[in-house]
C-alpha positions as a Markdown table, in Angstrom:
| # | Residue | x | y | z |
|---|---|---|---|---|
| 1 | Met | 8.0 | 44.9 | -26.4 |
| 2 | Thr | 9.1 | 45.6 | -30.0 |
| 3 | Gly | 8.8 | 41.9 | -30.6 |
| 4 | Ser | 11.8 | 39.9 | -31.7 |
| 5 | Leu | 13.9 | 42.5 | -33.6 |
| 6 | Leu | 15.8 | 39.6 | -35.1 |
| 7 | Arg | 15.1 | 35.9 | -35.4 |
| 8 | Thr | 17.6 | 34.9 | -38.1 |
| 9 | Phe | 16.2 | 31.4 | -38.4 |
| 10 | Ala | 12.6 | 32.5 | -38.7 |
| 11 | Ala | 13.7 | 35.1 | -41.4 |
| 12 | Thr | 15.5 | 32.4 | -43.3 |
| 13 | Val | 13.1 | 29.5 | -43.3 |
| 14 | Gly | 9.8 | 31.1 | -42.4 |
| 15 | Leu | 9.5 | 29.4 | -39.0 |
| 16 | Ala | 7.7 | 31.3 | -36.2 |
| 17 | Val | 10.4 | 30.8 | -33.6 |
| 18 | Gly | 9.5 | 31.8 | -30.1 |
| 19 | Leu | 5.7 | 31.3 | -30.5 |
| 20 | Ala | 5.6 | 27.9 | -28.9 |
| 21 | Ile | 7.1 | 28.8 | -25.6 |
| 22 | Gly | 5.0 | 26.3 | -23.7 |
| 23 | Pro | 4.2 | 26.7 | -20.0 |
| 24 | Asp | 5.6 | 29.3 | -17.7 |
| 25 | Val | 9.3 | 28.4 | -17.5 |
| 26 | Ser | 9.3 | 29.1 | -13.8 |
| 27 | Thr | 7.0 | 26.1 | -13.2 |
| 28 | Ala | 8.2 | 23.9 | -16.1 |
| 29 | Pro | 9.4 | 20.4 | -15.4 |
| 30 | Glu | 13.0 | 19.7 | -14.3 |
| 31 | Ser | 15.5 | 20.8 | -16.9 |
| 32 | Arg | 16.9 | 18.4 | -19.4 |
| 33 | Leu | 20.2 | 20.0 | -20.5 |
| 34 | Thr | 22.6 | 18.2 | -22.7 |
| 35 | Ile | 25.9 | 20.0 | -22.1 |
| 36 | Gly | 29.2 | 18.8 | -23.5 |
| 37 | Phe | 28.5 | 20.7 | -26.7 |
| 38 | Gly | 29.2 | 18.9 | -29.9 |
| 39 | Ile | 30.8 | 21.6 | -32.0 |
| 40 | Pro | 29.3 | 22.2 | -35.5 |
| 41 | Pro | 31.7 | 22.4 | -38.4 |
| 42 | Ala | 31.9 | 26.0 | -39.6 |
| 43 | Gln | 31.2 | 25.2 | -43.3 |
| 44 | Ala | 29.5 | 21.8 | -43.6 |
| 45 | Gln | 26.3 | 22.3 | -41.7 |
| 46 | Gly | 23.2 | 24.0 | -43.2 |
| 47 | Gly | 21.6 | 27.0 | -41.5 |
| 48 | Met | 18.2 | 25.2 | -41.1 |
| 49 | Arg | 19.7 | 22.5 | -38.8 |
| 50 | Ile | 18.7 | 22.8 | -35.1 |
| 51 | Ala | 21.5 | 23.6 | -32.6 |
| 52 | Ala | 19.3 | 23.6 | -29.5 |
| 53 | Val | 15.7 | 23.8 | -28.3 |
| 54 | Val | 14.9 | 26.0 | -25.3 |
| 55 | Asn | 11.4 | 25.4 | -24.0 |
| 56 | Glu | 10.3 | 24.4 | -27.6 |
| 57 | Glu | 11.9 | 27.5 | -29.0 |
| 58 | Val | 14.6 | 26.7 | -31.7 |
| 59 | Ile | 18.1 | 28.0 | -31.9 |
| 60 | Ser | 19.4 | 27.2 | -35.4 |
| 61 | Leu | 22.9 | 26.6 | -36.6 |
| 62 | His | 22.3 | 29.9 | -38.6 |
| 63 | Asp | 21.7 | 31.7 | -35.2 |
| 64 | Leu | 24.8 | 30.2 | -33.8 |
| 65 | Gln | 27.0 | 31.1 | -36.8 |
| 66 | Ala | 25.5 | 34.7 | -36.7 |
| 67 | Arg | 26.5 | 35.0 | -33.0 |
| 68 | Leu | 30.0 | 33.7 | -33.7 |
| 69 | Ser | 30.4 | 36.2 | -36.5 |
| 70 | Leu | 29.3 | 39.0 | -34.2 |
| 71 | Leu | 31.6 | 38.2 | -31.4 |
| 72 | Ile | 34.5 | 37.7 | -33.8 |
| 73 | Ala | 33.9 | 41.0 | -35.5 |
| 74 | Thr | 33.5 | 43.0 | -32.2 |
| 75 | Ser | 36.3 | 41.3 | -30.4 |
| 76 | Asn | 38.9 | 41.7 | -33.1 |
| 77 | Leu | 39.4 | 37.9 | -33.3 |
| 78 | Asp | 40.8 | 35.9 | -36.2 |
| 79 | Asp | 37.8 | 34.5 | -38.2 |
| 80 | Gly | 38.9 | 31.0 | -39.0 |
| 81 | Ala | 37.3 | 27.6 | -38.8 |
| 82 | Asp | 39.4 | 26.7 | -35.7 |
| 83 | Thr | 38.3 | 29.9 | -33.9 |
| 84 | Arg | 34.7 | 29.2 | -34.6 |
| 85 | Arg | 35.0 | 25.6 | -33.5 |
| 86 | Arg | 36.7 | 26.6 | -30.2 |
| 87 | Leu | 34.2 | 29.4 | -29.4 |
| 88 | Ala | 31.0 | 27.6 | -30.4 |
| 89 | Pro | 30.2 | 26.0 | -27.1 |
| 90 | Gln | 30.3 | 29.3 | -25.1 |
| 91 | Ala | 28.4 | 31.1 | -27.9 |
| 92 | Leu | 25.7 | 28.5 | -27.8 |
| 93 | Arg | 25.5 | 28.7 | -24.0 |
| 94 | Ala | 25.1 | 32.5 | -24.3 |
| 95 | Leu | 22.3 | 32.0 | -26.9 |
| 96 | Ile | 20.5 | 29.6 | -24.6 |
| 97 | Asp | 20.7 | 32.0 | -21.8 |
| 98 | Asp | 19.4 | 34.8 | -24.1 |
| 99 | Arg | 16.4 | 32.7 | -25.1 |
| 100 | Leu | 15.6 | 32.1 | -21.4 |
| 101 | Lys | 15.9 | 35.8 | -20.6 |
| 102 | Met | 13.7 | 36.8 | -23.5 |
| 103 | Gln | 11.1 | 34.2 | -22.7 |
| 104 | Glu | 10.8 | 35.6 | -19.2 |
| 105 | Ala | 10.7 | 39.2 | -20.5 |
| 106 | Arg | 7.9 | 38.3 | -22.8 |
| 107 | Arg | 6.0 | 36.6 | -20.0 |
| 108 | Leu | 6.3 | 39.8 | -18.0 |
| 109 | Asp | 5.3 | 42.0 | -21.1 |
| 110 | Val | 8.6 | 44.0 | -20.8 |
| 111 | Gln | 8.9 | 46.8 | -23.4 |
| 112 | Val | 12.0 | 47.7 | -25.3 |
| 113 | Thr | 12.0 | 50.7 | -27.7 |
| 114 | Lys | 14.1 | 51.6 | -30.6 |
| 115 | Ser | 15.6 | 54.6 | -28.7 |
| 116 | Asp | 16.7 | 52.2 | -26.0 |
| 117 | Ile | 18.6 | 50.1 | -28.5 |
| 118 | Asp | 20.0 | 53.1 | -30.3 |
| 119 | Gly | 21.5 | 54.3 | -27.0 |
| 120 | Gln | 23.3 | 51.0 | -26.4 |
| 121 | Met | 24.5 | 51.0 | -30.0 |
| 122 | Ala | 26.1 | 54.4 | -29.5 |
| 123 | Arg | 27.9 | 53.2 | -26.4 |
| 124 | Ile | 29.3 | 50.2 | -28.3 |
| 125 | Glu | 30.5 | 52.5 | -31.1 |
| 126 | Arg | 32.4 | 54.6 | -28.5 |
| 127 | Gln | 34.0 | 51.4 | -27.1 |
| 128 | Leu | 35.1 | 50.5 | -30.6 |
| 129 | Gly | 36.4 | 54.0 | -31.4 |
| 130 | Leu | 33.7 | 54.5 | -34.1 |
| 131 | Lys | 31.7 | 57.6 | -35.0 |
| 132 | Arg | 28.0 | 57.7 | -34.5 |
| 133 | Gly | 26.2 | 55.5 | -37.1 |
| 134 | Glu | 29.4 | 53.7 | -38.3 |
| 135 | Leu | 28.7 | 50.4 | -36.4 |
| 136 | Pro | 26.4 | 48.7 | -39.0 |
| 137 | Gly | 28.9 | 49.3 | -41.8 |
| 138 | Tyr | 31.8 | 48.2 | -39.5 |
| 139 | Leu | 30.0 | 44.9 | -38.8 |
| 140 | Ala | 29.0 | 44.3 | -42.3 |
| 141 | Arg | 32.5 | 44.7 | -43.6 |
| 142 | Arg | 33.6 | 42.0 | -41.1 |
| 143 | Gly | 30.9 | 39.5 | -42.2 |
| 144 | Ala | 28.7 | 40.1 | -39.1 |
| 145 | Ser | 25.0 | 41.0 | -39.2 |
| 146 | Pro | 24.1 | 44.3 | -37.5 |
| 147 | Leu | 20.7 | 42.7 | -36.7 |
| 148 | Ala | 22.4 | 40.0 | -34.6 |
| 149 | Leu | 23.8 | 42.8 | -32.4 |
| 150 | Val | 20.3 | 44.4 | -32.2 |
| 151 | Asp | 19.0 | 41.1 | -31.0 |
| 152 | Gln | 21.7 | 40.8 | -28.3 |
| 153 | Ile | 21.1 | 44.4 | -27.1 |
| 154 | Glu | 17.4 | 43.9 | -27.0 |
| 155 | Thr | 17.9 | 40.9 | -24.8 |
| 156 | Glu | 20.2 | 42.8 | -22.4 |
| 157 | Ile | 17.8 | 45.6 | -21.9 |
| 158 | Ala | 14.7 | 43.4 | -21.6 |
| 159 | Trp | 16.5 | 41.2 | -19.0 |
| 160 | Val | 17.5 | 44.2 | -16.8 |
| 161 | Arg | 13.9 | 45.4 | -16.8 |
| 162 | Ala | 12.5 | 41.9 | -16.2 |
| 163 | Val | 14.8 | 41.5 | -13.2 |
| 164 | Arg | 13.6 | 44.8 | -11.8 |
| 165 | Gln | 10.0 | 43.9 | -12.4 |
| 166 | Arg | 10.4 | 40.5 | -10.7 |
| 167 | Thr | 12.1 | 42.0 | -7.6 |
| 168 | Arg | 9.9 | 45.1 | -7.3 |
| 169 | Gly | 9.0 | 45.5 | -3.7 |
| 170 | Gln | 11.5 | 42.9 | -2.6 |
| 171 | Val | 14.8 | 44.7 | -3.1 |
| 172 | Arg | 15.0 | 47.9 | -1.0 |
| 173 | Val | 17.7 | 50.1 | 0.3 |
| 174 | Gly | 17.1 | 51.9 | 3.5 |
| 175 | Asp | 18.3 | 55.3 | 4.7 |
| 176 | Asp | 20.4 | 53.7 | 7.3 |
| 177 | Glu | 22.2 | 51.7 | 4.7 |
| 178 | Val | 22.9 | 54.8 | 2.7 |
| 179 | Asp | 24.2 | 56.5 | 5.8 |
| 180 | Asp | 26.5 | 53.5 | 6.5 |
| 181 | Ala | 27.8 | 53.5 | 2.9 |
| 182 | Leu | 28.5 | 57.3 | 3.1 |
| 183 | Gln | 30.4 | 56.8 | 6.4 |
| 184 | Arg | 32.5 | 54.0 | 4.9 |
| 185 | Met | 33.3 | 56.1 | 1.8 |
| 186 | Ser | 34.3 | 59.1 | 4.0 |
| 187 | Glu | 36.6 | 56.9 | 6.1 |
| 188 | Asn | 38.2 | 55.4 | 3.0 |
| 189 | Ala | 38.9 | 58.8 | 1.3 |
| 190 | Gly | 42.5 | 58.9 | 0.2 |
| 191 | Lys | 43.0 | 55.2 | 0.2 |
| 192 | Pro | 44.1 | 53.3 | -2.9 |
| 193 | Glu | 41.4 | 52.1 | -5.3 |
| 194 | Val | 41.5 | 50.1 | -8.5 |
| 195 | Arg | 38.9 | 49.9 | -11.3 |
| 196 | Leu | 38.8 | 46.5 | -12.9 |
| 197 | Ala | 37.0 | 44.8 | -15.8 |
| 198 | Glu | 36.3 | 41.1 | -15.8 |
| 199 | Val | 35.4 | 38.2 | -18.0 |
| 200 | Phe | 33.9 | 35.5 | -15.7 |
| 201 | Leu | 33.5 | 31.9 | -16.8 |
| 202 | Pro | 31.8 | 29.8 | -14.2 |
| 203 | Val | 32.7 | 26.2 | -13.4 |
| 204 | Gly | 29.4 | 24.8 | -12.2 |
| 205 | Glu | 27.7 | 21.4 | -12.0 |
| 206 | Asn | 27.2 | 21.3 | -15.8 |
| 207 | Glu | 30.6 | 22.7 | -16.9 |
| 208 | Gln | 33.8 | 20.7 | -17.3 |
| 209 | Glu | 36.8 | 22.2 | -15.5 |
| 210 | Asp | 39.2 | 21.5 | -18.4 |
| 211 | Glu | 36.9 | 23.0 | -21.1 |
| 212 | Val | 36.3 | 26.2 | -19.1 |
| 213 | Arg | 40.0 | 26.6 | -18.3 |
| 214 | Gln | 40.9 | 26.0 | -22.0 |
| 215 | Leu | 38.4 | 28.7 | -23.1 |
| 216 | Ala | 39.9 | 31.1 | -20.5 |
| 217 | Glu | 43.4 | 30.4 | -21.8 |
| 218 | Arg | 42.2 | 30.9 | -25.4 |
| 219 | Leu | 40.7 | 34.3 | -24.5 |
| 220 | Ile | 43.9 | 35.3 | -22.8 |
| 221 | Ser | 45.8 | 34.4 | -26.0 |
| 222 | Gln | 43.3 | 36.5 | -28.0 |
| 223 | Leu | 43.9 | 39.5 | -25.7 |
| 224 | Arg | 47.6 | 39.2 | -26.4 |
| 225 | Gln | 46.9 | 39.3 | -30.1 |
| 226 | Gly | 44.9 | 42.5 | -29.8 |
| 227 | Ala | 41.3 | 41.4 | -29.0 |
| 228 | Arg | 39.2 | 44.1 | -27.2 |
| 229 | Phe | 38.5 | 43.3 | -23.6 |
| 230 | Pro | 35.0 | 45.0 | -23.5 |
| 231 | Ser | 33.9 | 42.9 | -26.5 |
| 232 | Leu | 35.2 | 39.7 | -25.0 |
| 233 | Ala | 33.4 | 40.5 | -21.8 |
| 234 | Arg | 30.2 | 41.3 | -23.7 |
| 235 | Asn | 30.2 | 38.0 | -25.6 |
| 236 | Phe | 31.7 | 35.5 | -23.2 |
| 237 | Ser | 31.4 | 36.7 | -19.6 |
| 238 | Gln | 28.7 | 35.1 | -17.5 |
| 239 | Ser | 28.7 | 38.0 | -15.0 |
| 240 | Pro | 26.0 | 40.6 | -15.1 |
| 241 | Thr | 28.9 | 43.1 | -15.8 |
| 242 | Ala | 29.1 | 41.7 | -19.3 |
| 243 | Ala | 26.5 | 44.2 | -20.4 |
| 244 | Val | 28.9 | 47.1 | -19.6 |
| 245 | Gly | 32.0 | 45.5 | -21.1 |
| 246 | Gly | 32.9 | 43.8 | -17.8 |
| 247 | Asp | 33.4 | 47.0 | -15.9 |
| 248 | Met | 33.3 | 46.2 | -12.2 |
| 249 | Gly | 33.7 | 49.9 | -11.1 |
| 250 | Trp | 36.0 | 51.2 | -8.4 |
| 251 | Ala | 37.0 | 49.0 | -5.4 |
| 252 | Gln | 39.6 | 49.0 | -2.7 |
| 253 | Pro | 41.9 | 46.0 | -2.7 |
| 254 | Glu | 40.5 | 44.5 | 0.5 |
| 255 | Glu | 37.1 | 44.4 | -1.1 |
| 256 | Leu | 38.3 | 42.1 | -3.9 |
| 257 | Gln | 38.5 | 38.3 | -3.7 |
| 258 | Ala | 41.9 | 37.4 | -2.5 |
| 259 | Glu | 42.8 | 35.5 | -5.8 |
| 260 | Ile | 41.9 | 38.6 | -7.9 |
| 261 | Arg | 43.5 | 41.0 | -5.5 |
| 262 | Asp | 46.8 | 39.1 | -5.7 |
| 263 | Ala | 46.7 | 38.7 | -9.5 |
| 264 | Val | 46.3 | 42.5 | -10.2 |
| 265 | Ala | 48.5 | 43.8 | -7.4 |
| 266 | Asp | 51.4 | 44.7 | -9.7 |
| 267 | Leu | 49.5 | 45.5 | -12.9 |
| 268 | Asp | 49.5 | 49.0 | -14.4 |
| 269 | Pro | 46.4 | 50.6 | -15.9 |
| 270 | Gly | 45.7 | 49.0 | -19.3 |
| 271 | Glu | 47.3 | 45.7 | -18.3 |
| 272 | Ala | 45.4 | 42.4 | -18.1 |
| 273 | Val | 46.4 | 39.3 | -16.1 |
| 274 | Gly | 48.7 | 36.9 | -18.0 |
| 275 | Glu | 46.9 | 33.8 | -16.8 |
| 276 | Pro | 43.2 | 33.0 | -15.9 |
| 277 | Val | 42.5 | 33.5 | -12.3 |
| 278 | Arg | 40.8 | 30.6 | -10.6 |
| 279 | Thr | 38.3 | 31.3 | -7.8 |
| 280 | Pro | 35.8 | 28.9 | -6.1 |
| 281 | Ala | 33.2 | 30.1 | -8.6 |
| 282 | Gly | 35.2 | 29.7 | -11.9 |
| 283 | Tyr | 37.8 | 31.4 | -14.0 |
| 284 | His | 38.3 | 35.2 | -14.3 |
| 285 | Leu | 40.1 | 37.3 | -16.9 |
| 286 | Val | 40.8 | 40.6 | -15.3 |
| 287 | Leu | 41.9 | 44.0 | -16.7 |
| 288 | Val | 43.1 | 47.0 | -14.7 |
| 289 | Ile | 41.3 | 50.0 | -16.1 |
| 290 | Asn | 42.8 | 52.6 | -13.8 |
| 291 | Arg | 44.1 | 53.3 | -10.3 |
| 292 | Arg | 43.5 | 56.3 | -8.0 |
| 293 | Leu | 43.3 | 57.4 | -4.4 |
| 294 | Ala | 39.6 | 57.4 | -3.3 |
| 295 | Pro | 38.3 | 60.9 | -3.5 |
| 296 | Ser | 36.6 | 62.8 | -0.7 |
| 297 | Val | 33.0 | 61.9 | -1.3 |
| 298 | Ala | 29.5 | 62.6 | -0.2 |
| 299 | Gly | 29.1 | 63.7 | 3.3 |
| 300 | Pro | 28.2 | 66.8 | 5.3 |
| 301 | Lys | 29.8 | 69.9 | 3.8 |
| 302 | Val | 31.2 | 72.3 | 6.3 |
| 303 | Thr | 31.6 | 75.9 | 5.1 |
| 304 | Val | 33.2 | 78.7 | 7.0 |
| 305 | Thr | 33.4 | 82.5 | 6.6 |
| 306 | Leu | 36.9 | 83.5 | 7.6 |
| 307 | Gln | 38.6 | 86.7 | 8.8 |
| 308 | Gln | 42.4 | 86.9 | 8.5 |
| 309 | Leu | 45.0 | 88.9 | 10.4 |
| 310 | Phe | 48.3 | 88.9 | 8.5 |
| 311 | Leu | 51.6 | 90.2 | 9.9 |
| 312 | Pro | 54.3 | 90.2 | 7.2 |
| 313 | Leu | 57.9 | 89.2 | 7.7 |
| 314 | Gln | 61.0 | 90.5 | 6.0 |
| 315 | Pro | 62.6 | 88.3 | 3.3 |
| 316 | Gln | 64.9 | 85.8 | 5.1 |
| 317 | Pro | 63.8 | 86.9 | 8.6 |
| 318 | Thr | 65.9 | 86.2 | 11.6 |
| 319 | Glu | 64.6 | 84.0 | 14.4 |
| 320 | Glu | 64.2 | 87.1 | 16.6 |
| 321 | Glu | 62.0 | 88.8 | 14.0 |
| 322 | Ile | 59.9 | 85.7 | 13.7 |
| 323 | Ala | 59.5 | 85.5 | 17.4 |
| 324 | Thr | 58.5 | 89.2 | 17.7 |
| 325 | Gln | 55.8 | 88.9 | 15.1 |
| 326 | Met | 54.5 | 85.6 | 16.6 |
| 327 | Gln | 54.3 | 87.2 | 20.0 |
| 328 | Leu | 52.4 | 90.3 | 18.5 |
| 329 | Ala | 50.0 | 88.0 | 16.7 |
| 330 | Gln | 49.4 | 86.0 | 19.8 |
| 331 | Thr | 48.5 | 89.1 | 21.7 |
| 332 | Met | 46.1 | 90.2 | 19.0 |
| 333 | Ser | 44.5 | 86.7 | 18.9 |
| 334 | Glu | 43.9 | 86.9 | 22.6 |
| 335 | Thr | 42.5 | 90.4 | 22.4 |
| 336 | Ala | 40.0 | 89.9 | 19.6 |
| 337 | Thr | 36.5 | 88.9 | 20.7 |
| 338 | Gly | 35.0 | 88.7 | 17.3 |
| 339 | Cys | 35.6 | 89.2 | 13.5 |
| 340 | Asp | 35.0 | 92.9 | 13.8 |
| 341 | Asp | 37.8 | 93.2 | 16.4 |
| 342 | Leu | 40.1 | 91.1 | 14.2 |
| 343 | Glu | 39.3 | 93.3 | 11.2 |
| 344 | Thr | 40.1 | 96.5 | 13.2 |
| 345 | Leu | 43.4 | 95.0 | 14.4 |
| 346 | Gly | 44.4 | 94.0 | 10.9 |
| 347 | Lys | 43.8 | 97.6 | 9.7 |
| 348 | Glu | 45.8 | 99.0 | 12.5 |
| 349 | Ala | 48.7 | 96.6 | 11.6 |
| 350 | Gly | 48.6 | 98.1 | 8.1 |
| 351 | Ser | 48.8 | 94.8 | 6.3 |
| 352 | Pro | 46.9 | 94.8 | 3.0 |
| 353 | Leu | 46.6 | 91.0 | 3.3 |
| 354 | Ser | 44.5 | 91.2 | 6.4 |
| 355 | Gly | 40.7 | 91.1 | 6.0 |
| 356 | Ser | 37.9 | 88.8 | 5.0 |
| 357 | Leu | 38.7 | 85.6 | 3.1 |
| 358 | Gly | 35.1 | 85.0 | 2.2 |
| 359 | Thr | 33.1 | 81.8 | 2.6 |
| 360 | Leu | 35.0 | 78.5 | 1.9 |
| 361 | Thr | 34.5 | 74.8 | 2.4 |
| 362 | Val | 36.9 | 73.5 | 5.1 |
| 363 | Asp | 38.0 | 70.7 | 2.7 |
| 364 | Ser | 39.3 | 73.3 | 0.2 |
| 365 | Leu | 41.8 | 74.8 | 2.7 |
| 366 | Pro | 45.4 | 73.8 | 2.6 |
| 367 | Asn | 46.0 | 70.9 | 5.0 |
| 368 | Glu | 47.9 | 73.0 | 7.6 |
| 369 | Leu | 45.2 | 75.7 | 7.7 |
| 370 | Arg | 42.4 | 73.1 | 7.7 |
| 371 | Gln | 43.8 | 71.6 | 10.9 |
| 372 | Val | 43.8 | 75.1 | 12.4 |
| 373 | Val | 40.3 | 76.0 | 11.4 |
| 374 | Glu | 38.4 | 72.7 | 12.0 |
| 375 | Pro | 38.3 | 73.0 | 15.8 |
| 376 | Leu | 37.5 | 76.7 | 15.9 |
| 377 | Gly | 34.1 | 77.9 | 17.2 |
| 378 | Val | 32.4 | 81.0 | 15.8 |
| 379 | Gly | 34.2 | 84.2 | 17.0 |
| 380 | Glu | 37.2 | 82.2 | 18.2 |
| 381 | Ala | 40.7 | 83.2 | 16.9 |
| 382 | Ser | 43.3 | 80.7 | 16.1 |
| 383 | Pro | 46.8 | 80.6 | 17.6 |
| 384 | Pro | 49.4 | 82.4 | 15.3 |
| 385 | Val | 50.5 | 80.2 | 12.4 |
| 386 | Arg | 53.6 | 80.8 | 10.2 |
| 387 | Ser | 52.4 | 80.9 | 6.6 |
| 388 | Gly | 54.6 | 81.8 | 3.7 |
| 389 | Asn | 56.2 | 85.2 | 4.3 |
| 390 | Gly | 54.1 | 86.1 | 7.3 |
| 391 | Val | 52.3 | 85.2 | 10.4 |
| 392 | Val | 48.5 | 84.5 | 10.3 |
| 393 | Val | 45.7 | 84.5 | 12.7 |
| 394 | Leu | 42.4 | 83.1 | 11.5 |
| 395 | Met | 38.9 | 83.5 | 13.0 |
| 396 | Val | 35.6 | 81.8 | 12.0 |
| 397 | Cys | 32.9 | 84.4 | 11.5 |
| 398 | Glu | 30.2 | 81.9 | 10.4 |
| 399 | Arg | 30.1 | 78.1 | 10.2 |
| 400 | Asn | 27.5 | 76.1 | 8.3 |
| 401 | Glu | 27.2 | 72.3 | 8.0 |
| 402 | Ser | 24.9 | 71.1 | 5.2 |
| 403 | Glu | 23.6 | 67.6 | 4.9 |
| 404 | Thr | 24.6 | 65.4 | 2.0 |
| 405 | Ser | 22.8 | 66.5 | -1.1 |
| 406 | Ala | 19.8 | 64.6 | -2.3 |
| 407 | Asp | 21.7 | 63.8 | -5.6 |
| 408 | Glu | 24.6 | 62.3 | -3.7 |
| 409 | Arg | 22.4 | 60.2 | -1.6 |
| 410 | Lys | 20.5 | 59.0 | -4.7 |
| 411 | Ala | 23.7 | 58.0 | -6.3 |
| 412 | Ile | 24.7 | 55.9 | -3.3 |
| 413 | Glu | 21.2 | 54.4 | -3.2 |
| 414 | Arg | 21.5 | 53.4 | -6.9 |
| 415 | Met | 24.9 | 51.8 | -6.4 |
| 416 | Leu | 23.6 | 49.7 | -3.5 |
| 417 | Met | 20.4 | 48.8 | -5.5 |
| 418 | Asn | 22.4 | 47.7 | -8.5 |
| 419 | Asp | 24.5 | 45.4 | -6.4 |
| 420 | Arg | 21.4 | 43.7 | -5.2 |
| 421 | Leu | 19.8 | 43.5 | -8.6 |
| 422 | Leu | 23.0 | 41.9 | -9.9 |
| 423 | Ala | 22.7 | 39.2 | -7.3 |
| 424 | Ala | 19.0 | 38.8 | -8.1 |
| 425 | Ser | 19.8 | 38.5 | -11.8 |
| 426 | Arg | 22.2 | 35.6 | -11.2 |
| 427 | Arg | 19.6 | 33.8 | -9.0 |
| 428 | Ile | 16.7 | 34.2 | -11.4 |
| 429 | Leu | 18.7 | 33.0 | -14.4 |
| 430 | Arg | 19.9 | 30.0 | -12.4 |
| 431 | Asp | 16.3 | 29.1 | -11.5 |
| 432 | Leu | 15.2 | 29.6 | -15.1 |
| 433 | Arg | 17.9 | 27.2 | -16.3 |
| 434 | Arg | 16.9 | 24.6 | -13.8 |
| 435 | Ala | 13.2 | 24.8 | -14.6 |
| 436 | Ala | 13.6 | 24.9 | -18.4 |
| 437 | Phe | 13.6 | 22.2 | -21.1 |
| 438 | Ile | 16.9 | 22.6 | -22.9 |
| 439 | Asp | 18.0 | 20.1 | -25.6 |
| 440 | Val | 21.3 | 20.7 | -27.2 |
| 441 | Arg | 21.5 | 18.9 | -30.5 |
| 442 | Val | 25.0 | 19.7 | -31.9 |
C-alpha cells in the first residue's frame, strides 16, 4: 500500500497514528462502542484532542474537523458552526468505519497506487463540473484539505480490494446464473426502468431513531438549498453505493423496496424525494437520475439474408387494384422455391425495388416485417404484405443465430458479482465493528 497518504493528526503533532493497531481486529474482544456522540464545538476545541480511539488508533478532533470541511466543501453546504455541530456525529461514524476498513486492508497488505487515486479524483471532478486538475484548488478555496479527500479515496479503493481478497474463492457466479439473468433481461426488454441514487442512513442497534431521522431531514433541507446529491451520498450514506455517489443503477419498479417504489413513482428525472423514506433498515434519501424503457439486451442474435419481391401500387390505389396485386404476389410466393426463383420473378415483374436486401438482424426490422420474417424457414416465402406504396413478398435465404458475445456475458457476470460483493462488504464491516475496541470521547 502507499501507506497512509494522510494522517492529519500525525502530521500536526508528530504522533505515529495507526502503528499500534493491536491484535487482528477479526479476533479482538467484544466491541466497546460509546455512541450518542457528544458534539465538539467547532471553534473551542484544540486539534490535538482525541475524538475517538479505534483499536488503539487515534482519531483526533483535527481529523474530524478536516472531514467536516471536506464534506461541506464537496456538498455545497453552508459552513457554519451549527452545520458542523449537526453533521459531526455522522462524520465521526464515517471516520470510525474508515479506520476499521484501513486496518483490515493493511492486515491483508492491500496495495493502492497514485494512479488509482488520480482516477477517482478525476471522476469527482466530473461530478462537480470541474476541469481536470482543478479539484485541489476548488477545495482549498473552500477551506478543505485536498489531502483529506486523498485519504478518503484511498480508503474506498483499499476497502473494495480487501473485500475482494477476503471473499476470493467464496463468491462465484455460475454460467447458469448468467443464463438466467440474460433470460430475465430479454423478457423485460421494453418495460419501464428507473435509475436511482440513494443516501442510506441505517437505524440499527446503536443508532437512535430520532437522531437518524433528524439527520435525514437536515440532508433533505440541504438538497433543497442546492447541495449536490453525489457528494451527500459520498460523505453520509452507509450503503456501498456511497463510493459512486449513491448510484444504484437501473432497476424495474417491482425490483425496488415497496417504500422506495411508492416514493419515486411520480418523480421526474432530476427530482429527489421531499421527505426521508423509512424502510425496515433505516432512512433513505432517493434521487431519480433517469427513466427509460429497458433496452433489448444481450441474448442470441438472429441474422437473416433476405430477398424481396416488390409489386408497386399506383398512388391512391383502388381496392380492386390492391386485391389484384395481392393475388399476383400470392401466386409468386407459392411458385418460388428459393431465393433464385424469387429474384427471377422480381426481374420479370420489372420492379427496381425487388432484389436482395442483404444481411440484417431480425431485431432491426420494422415491427410488422419482423413478425413476418421471424417464423420463416430458409427458402420459405412469406405471404404478401402491404408495405408503403406496394406489396411485398420476403424470403429468407440464410439464417444465422449467434450466441451471446463473450463481452456481454462478462458484463452480466460482473453485475452479479458486484451485487454479492456489496452484500459481503456490509457483512464484513458489521463484523469488524462488533469485534473492534471503539471508544468515542467527544
